[in-house]
Wavefront OBJ file of the C-alpha trace (Angstrom):
o trace
v 21.819 -13.426 4.481
v 23.319 -12.453 7.665
v 21.295 -12.326 10.268
v 21.680 -10.776 14.185
v 20.705 -10.555 17.654
v 16.916 -11.038 18.202
v 14.850 -8.824 20.046
v 10.987 -9.660 20.407
v 9.587 -12.539 22.178
v 6.464 -13.018 19.709
v 7.727 -10.626 16.452
v 11.295 -11.681 15.930
v 12.881 -8.656 14.903
v 16.697 -8.928 13.752
v 18.725 -5.438 14.416
v 19.934 -5.819 11.215
v 19.397 -7.849 7.897
v 22.118 -7.669 5.488
v 21.798 -8.789 1.602
v 24.696 -7.731 -0.601
v 26.183 -4.636 0.111
v 22.994 -2.995 1.902
v 21.542 -3.575 5.192
v 18.198 -2.852 6.510
v 18.189 -1.321 9.733
v 16.001 -2.568 12.933
v 13.425 0.324 14.672
v 14.395 2.873 16.685
v 11.488 3.362 19.054
v 11.799 7.315 19.266
v 11.677 9.795 22.431
v 8.162 9.007 22.924
v 8.330 5.071 23.610
v 12.479 4.438 24.304
v 11.118 3.041 27.947
v 8.446 0.297 26.059
v 9.059 -2.928 26.899
v 9.966 -5.086 23.926
v 6.867 -7.378 24.543
v 4.487 -4.393 24.416
v 6.317 -2.884 21.284
v 6.396 -5.855 19.347
v 2.356 -6.643 19.681
v 0.430 -5.562 17.128
v -2.641 -5.425 19.701
v -0.624 -3.023 21.534
v 0.757 -1.143 18.624
v -3.226 -0.484 17.295
v -4.376 0.652 20.973
v -1.304 3.096 21.281
v -1.792 4.912 18.167
v -0.923 8.411 17.790
v -4.344 10.109 17.608
v -4.471 13.718 19.279
v -1.783 16.587 18.719
v -1.030 16.583 22.378
v 0.775 12.846 21.823
v 2.015 13.826 18.433
v 3.479 16.934 19.824
v 5.614 14.323 22.434
v 6.765 12.238 19.382
v 7.859 15.051 16.994
v 8.308 18.738 16.522
v 5.177 19.255 14.849
v 5.231 22.509 12.466
v 3.043 25.131 12.619
v 1.385 24.112 9.435
v 1.103 20.709 10.826
v -0.766 21.857 13.625
v -3.093 24.006 11.813
v -4.436 21.233 9.290
v -4.743 19.205 12.348
v -7.238 21.600 13.532
v -8.606 21.954 10.740
v -8.903 18.258 9.086
v -9.848 16.086 12.250
v -13.481 16.635 11.106
v -12.867 15.722 7.431
v -10.388 13.029 8.112
v -9.024 11.672 11.544
v -5.289 10.928 12.144
v -4.085 7.833 13.438
v -0.398 6.379 13.210
v 1.263 3.497 14.775
v 4.007 3.943 17.043
v 5.867 1.723 15.167
v 5.333 3.978 11.989
v 5.458 7.263 13.912
v 9.053 6.287 15.186
v 10.123 6.467 11.520
v 9.425 9.814 11.335
v 12.123 12.580 11.282
v 11.192 14.456 14.388
v 12.125 17.881 13.272
v 11.794 17.849 9.394
v 8.250 18.178 8.146
v 8.900 17.377 4.593
v 9.663 13.799 6.115
v 7.974 11.275 3.444
v 6.474 9.267 6.280
v 5.248 12.470 7.642
v 3.869 13.703 4.702
v 1.858 10.447 4.554
v 0.517 10.577 7.885
v 0.921 13.514 9.626
v -2.338 15.910 8.502
v -1.176 18.689 5.610
v -2.967 21.932 4.967
v -3.151 20.626 0.996
v -6.013 18.615 2.615
v -8.591 21.297 2.978
v -8.418 22.439 -0.484
v -10.559 20.330 -3.329
v -9.044 20.864 -6.389
v -10.416 21.061 -9.913
v -12.020 17.462 -10.729
v -11.926 15.949 -7.386
v -14.280 13.611 -6.035
v -15.672 11.727 -3.037
v -15.432 8.510 -4.573
v -13.435 9.021 -7.451
v -13.154 5.574 -8.893
v -16.775 5.127 -8.746
v -16.687 2.181 -6.552
v -20.105 2.904 -4.847
v -21.321 2.618 -8.541
v -20.605 -0.939 -9.324
v -21.628 -2.145 -5.953
v -24.448 -4.960 -6.812
v -24.518 -5.476 -3.383
v -22.955 -3.612 0.238
v -19.313 -4.287 0.668
v -18.574 -5.857 -3.309
v -17.675 -3.753 -6.282
v -17.557 -5.264 -9.444
v -16.281 -3.850 -12.455
v -14.125 -6.213 -14.282
v -15.651 -9.413 -15.801
v -13.825 -11.926 -13.838
v -12.881 -10.459 -10.280
v -14.330 -8.359 -7.345
v -13.149 -6.005 -4.692
v -14.468 -7.510 -1.156
v -14.251 -4.871 1.434
v -14.386 -6.496 5.148
v -13.281 -4.138 7.134
v -13.189 0.070 6.866
v -10.047 0.147 9.960
v -6.714 0.894 9.106
v -3.665 0.839 11.548
v -2.677 4.022 9.939
v -4.745 6.684 7.869
v -2.792 7.773 5.133
v -3.295 10.924 4.057
v -3.458 9.931 0.526
v -6.089 7.335 0.658
v -8.747 7.098 -2.141
v -11.472 5.872 0.800
v -11.387 8.890 3.150
v -15.250 8.602 2.623
v -15.277 4.929 4.600
v -12.033 4.183 6.571
v -11.671 5.552 10.054
v -15.748 6.088 10.022
v -17.327 3.429 12.530
v -20.451 4.409 10.946
v -19.553 2.456 8.127
v -18.047 -0.316 9.354
v -18.629 -3.758 7.401
v -20.874 -5.856 10.182
v -21.659 -9.734 9.816
v -24.928 -9.371 7.646
v -23.021 -7.604 4.744
v -19.959 -9.967 4.816
v -22.415 -12.870 4.388
v -24.214 -10.843 1.775
v -20.923 -10.359 -0.253
v -20.407 -13.699 -0.092
v -23.425 -14.808 -0.916
v -23.178 -12.537 -4.266
v -19.932 -14.158 -4.964
v -21.420 -17.690 -4.778
v -24.143 -16.617 -7.290
v -21.921 -15.157 -9.640
v -19.795 -18.389 -11.592
v -17.950 -15.386 -13.439
v -16.057 -14.225 -10.363
v -12.775 -16.405 -10.099
v -10.362 -13.733 -8.331
v -11.395 -11.870 -5.247
v -9.389 -8.837 -3.656
v -10.149 -8.926 -0.321
v -9.700 -5.510 0.764
v -11.088 -2.330 3.393
v -10.146 -0.315 4.990
v -7.134 -3.054 5.835
v -8.248 -6.517 6.003
v -6.036 -7.570 8.382
v -7.401 -5.120 10.574
v -9.801 -8.064 11.252
v -8.740 -11.224 13.738
v -6.964 -13.990 12.492
v -10.443 -15.888 13.302
v -12.215 -13.597 10.995
v -9.601 -13.415 8.122
v -10.045 -17.266 8.565
v -13.660 -17.507 7.985
v -13.778 -15.236 5.178
v -11.056 -16.920 3.570
v -11.851 -20.552 4.017
v -15.376 -19.488 2.627
v -14.204 -18.058 -0.182
v -11.785 -21.328 -0.778
v -15.175 -23.476 -0.847
v -16.477 -21.638 -3.648
v -15.508 -23.885 -6.585
v -15.297 -21.259 -9.150
v -13.185 -18.882 -6.856
v -9.514 -19.885 -8.140
v -7.189 -17.331 -6.035
v -7.875 -14.406 -4.108
v -5.540 -11.565 -2.653
v -5.094 -9.428 0.236
v -4.803 -6.302 -0.341
v -3.022 -4.653 2.899
v -0.309 -1.902 4.228
v 0.388 -3.296 7.391
v 3.576 -5.120 6.109
v 4.816 -1.030 5.777
v 2.785 0.525 8.873
v 2.385 -2.654 11.175
v 4.815 -5.100 10.519
v 3.941 -6.763 14.262
v 0.737 -7.976 12.446
v 2.487 -10.643 10.696
v 2.995 -13.260 13.476
v 3.870 -16.667 12.866
v 0.077 -17.720 14.024
v -0.963 -15.494 11.115
v 1.482 -17.095 8.536
v 0.000 -20.522 9.189
v -3.388 -19.384 9.048
v -3.218 -17.809 5.353
v -0.992 -20.482 3.940
v -3.899 -22.870 4.554
v -5.816 -20.978 2.013
v -3.283 -20.861 -0.960
v -3.436 -19.977 -3.882
v -3.223 -16.635 -2.273
v -1.368 -13.503 -3.063
v -0.303 -10.585 -0.932
v -0.547 -7.002 -2.571
v 1.051 -4.583 -0.361
v 1.735 -0.682 -0.368
v 5.592 0.752 -0.054
v 5.741 4.357 -1.098
v 9.419 5.269 0.054
v 13.022 3.442 0.685
v 12.623 4.805 4.071
v 9.732 2.144 4.928
v 12.395 -0.623 4.208
v 13.397 -1.444 7.351
v 14.162 -4.832 9.008
v 10.808 -4.702 10.529
v 9.276 -5.095 7.298
v 12.119 -7.231 5.592
v 11.188 -10.097 8.630
v 7.511 -9.651 8.107
v 7.726 -9.967 4.236
v 10.125 -12.786 4.771
v 7.677 -14.507 6.852
v 4.958 -14.489 4.365
v 7.060 -15.055 1.224
v 8.890 -18.371 3.356
v 5.012 -19.434 3.205
v 5.090 -20.173 -0.363
v 3.121 -16.427 -0.661
v 3.885 -13.798 -3.547
v 3.932 -10.137 -2.915
v 3.478 -7.369 -5.031
v 3.730 -4.014 -4.604
v 1.206 -1.223 -5.293
v 3.226 2.478 -5.249
v 1.421 5.658 -5.444
v 3.142 8.368 -7.178
v 3.118 11.310 -4.939
v 5.058 15.107 -5.035
v 7.743 15.437 -2.215
v 7.731 11.804 -1.651
v 8.604 9.542 -4.216
v 8.491 11.809 -7.652
v 12.244 11.081 -8.056
v 13.249 8.205 -10.780
v 16.245 7.465 -8.426
v 14.026 7.264 -5.245
v 11.346 4.945 -7.147
v 14.268 2.669 -8.487
v 16.149 2.467 -4.949
v 12.949 1.721 -3.211
v 12.300 -1.206 -5.990
v 15.672 -2.552 -5.520
v 15.059 -2.806 -2.212
v 11.818 -4.511 -2.243
v 13.265 -7.174 -4.613
v 15.592 -7.867 -1.779
v 12.535 -8.563 0.571
v 11.214 -10.729 -1.942
v 8.536 -7.713 -2.958
v 7.733 -7.418 -6.924
v 7.088 -4.302 -7.886
v 3.725 -4.272 -9.645
v 2.184 -0.814 -9.958
v 3.083 2.522 -9.877
v -0.362 4.368 -9.841
v -0.988 7.994 -10.513
v -2.539 9.716 -7.403
v -6.483 9.330 -7.498
v -8.704 12.111 -8.101
v -9.749 11.888 -4.659
v -10.729 15.261 -2.596
v -8.003 16.877 -0.808
v -4.916 15.074 -2.230
v -4.400 17.374 -4.946
v -1.096 18.748 -3.131
v 0.287 15.099 -3.837
v -0.639 14.730 -7.364
v 2.220 15.253 -10.102
v 1.805 15.512 -13.912
v 1.430 12.624 -15.677
v 4.427 13.057 -17.217
v 6.284 12.870 -14.130
v 5.223 8.883 -14.049
v 6.397 8.496 -17.944
v 9.500 10.097 -17.109
v 10.269 7.643 -13.848
v 9.628 4.379 -16.421
v 11.569 5.942 -18.495
v 14.359 6.332 -16.679
v 13.833 2.892 -14.845
v 13.361 0.582 -18.297
v 16.872 -0.360 -19.533
v 18.774 1.222 -16.712
v 17.610 -1.333 -14.227
v 16.277 -5.125 -14.351
v 12.844 -4.985 -15.858
v 11.606 -6.682 -12.449
v 12.450 -3.508 -10.947
v 10.116 -1.645 -13.300
v 6.394 -1.341 -12.437
v 3.682 -0.910 -14.789
v 2.563 2.838 -14.330
v -1.138 3.257 -14.386
v -4.016 5.818 -14.235
v -6.994 4.499 -12.173
v -9.492 6.481 -14.698
v -11.909 8.780 -12.728
v -15.513 7.648 -12.848
v -15.004 3.941 -13.007
v -12.789 3.716 -16.338
v -10.464 0.852 -14.429
v -6.470 1.170 -14.934
v -4.910 2.429 -17.849
v -1.445 1.616 -18.574
v 0.963 4.659 -19.605
v 4.221 4.256 -21.123
v 6.784 5.868 -22.971
v 6.591 6.313 -26.801
v 9.336 3.809 -27.962
v 7.618 3.367 -31.536
v 9.656 6.442 -33.925
v 7.762 5.239 -37.343
v 5.183 2.856 -37.950
v 4.671 1.759 -41.526
v 3.088 -1.061 -43.447
v 6.878 -2.484 -44.191
v 8.937 -1.519 -40.785
v 8.735 -0.633 -37.277
v 11.151 2.072 -36.471
v 11.999 1.382 -32.660
v 14.231 3.379 -29.943
v 15.857 1.649 -27.003
v 16.673 3.244 -23.766
v 20.041 4.604 -25.054
v 17.547 6.691 -27.616
v 19.019 4.757 -30.561
v 16.947 3.818 -33.066
v 16.518 0.184 -34.486
v 14.299 -1.503 -37.675
v 11.910 -4.267 -36.931
v 10.868 -5.353 -40.789
v 7.260 -6.389 -40.865
v 7.572 -7.567 -44.838
l 1 2 3 4 5 6 7 8 9 10 11 12 13 14 15 16 17 18 19 20 21 22 23 24 25 26 27 28 29 30 31 32 33 34 35 36 37 38 39 40 41 42 43 44 45 46 47 48 49 50 51 52 53 54 55 56 57 58 59 60 61 62 63 64 65 66 67 68 69 70 71 72 73 74 75 76 77 78 79 80 81 82 83 84 85 86 87 88 89 90 91 92 93 94 95 96 97 98 99 100 101 102 103 104 105 106 107 108 109 110 111 112 113 114 115 116 117 118 119 120 121 122 123 124 125 126 127 128 129 130 131 132 133 134 135 136 137 138 139 140 141 142 143 144 145 146 147 148 149 150 151 152 153 154 155 156 157 158 159 160 161 162 163 164 165 166 167 168 169 170 171 172 173 174 175 176 177 178 179 180 181 182 183 184 185 186 187 188 189 190 191 192 193 194 195 196 197 198 199 200 201 202 203 204 205 206 207 208 209 210 211 212 213 214 215 216 217 218 219 220 221 222 223 224 225 226 227 228 229 230 231 232 233 234 235 236 237 238 239 240 241 242 243 244 245 246 247 248 249 250 251 252 253 254 255 256 257 258 259 260 261 262 263 264 265 266 267 268 269 270 271 272 273 274 275 276 277 278 279 280 281 282 283 284 285 286 287 288 289 290 291 292 293 294 295 296 297 298 299 300 301 302 303 304 305 306 307 308 309 310 311 312 313 314 315 316 317 318 319 320 321 322 323 324 325 326 327 328 329 330 331 332 333 334 335 336 337 338 339 340 341 342 343 344 345 346 347 348 349 350 351 352 353 354 355 356 357 358 359 360 361 362 363 364 365 366 367 368 369 370 371 372 373 374 375 376 377 378 379 380 381 382 383 384 385 386 387 388 389 390 391 392
């Protein structure tokens, strides 16, 4: 792996990482931030404080289309806009079909409530024994530690909470969640979620994970974060040293497109993986962003080079205002069909529907069984050739 000139004093981003024949390019600050000192740009606190939140600022960063302007004005009361300078700098200035823009700038489709869409499609509130804990599966829980995120993704399934200051997790709620986990010995796995848990300070995260590690029946926990994609500056050396103390720990992140696989993201993932912490990716299938098998394959190949394992490909949830992103189920099955056998199995995620109403994750696969009878199974492979597997 070739590394080139270092830039930042704290977040030591390289101009470029080269792995095999592919290069991961470093950021371009864009027209609005070109004069910002690297010391500021590489600070996750500065990135949080200088997010793009108004239409006036957005106009300084990109050429806002009439549709985007209309969507911003009408959606601001429904779901705010917030984009880190880093992630905004990845947007195409002129093209409003840019996959980064579609994920972060309000769209007119958000104003429509599609058939079957719900405020809480996964029934997370229904399975909440105490505020801040969703306990659906027997041995694991979701633990909401904050409702803040650096970027308010337009496809968010928790719009009812994210960006709403009144719903933020307070210390009393955190303590109630920890106490529930202590008193429930069936829990062996805790998913630390949000919002984005990395919006918490290192000190608060250290306290949460340290408290969980003291509970004898908690074996592992996971950090569910999109900061690797939208705010890689958050992954400081101090942060990595802190989370390393709490192993066994896993990081679940959320890359949706190859354009998000930058040198900054590579550096952030490298720091975590070199600390011995595995990283899994949970991609959401979205129309106009990654509903193409070649794009998913490219993104997953890049992720593997970044030491991130493609884990899930999610069918878009039935959340309100995201029907414009939703694809037919067949689209996801076709993507898996075009991946399985055509590339490494490590690059093939599980395609799942998180069933509306709290049914949990249900995996879907292409049908590889041609005949099923008492004496044999007739199976087809990725080349659509049939093979007999004798049962008797």
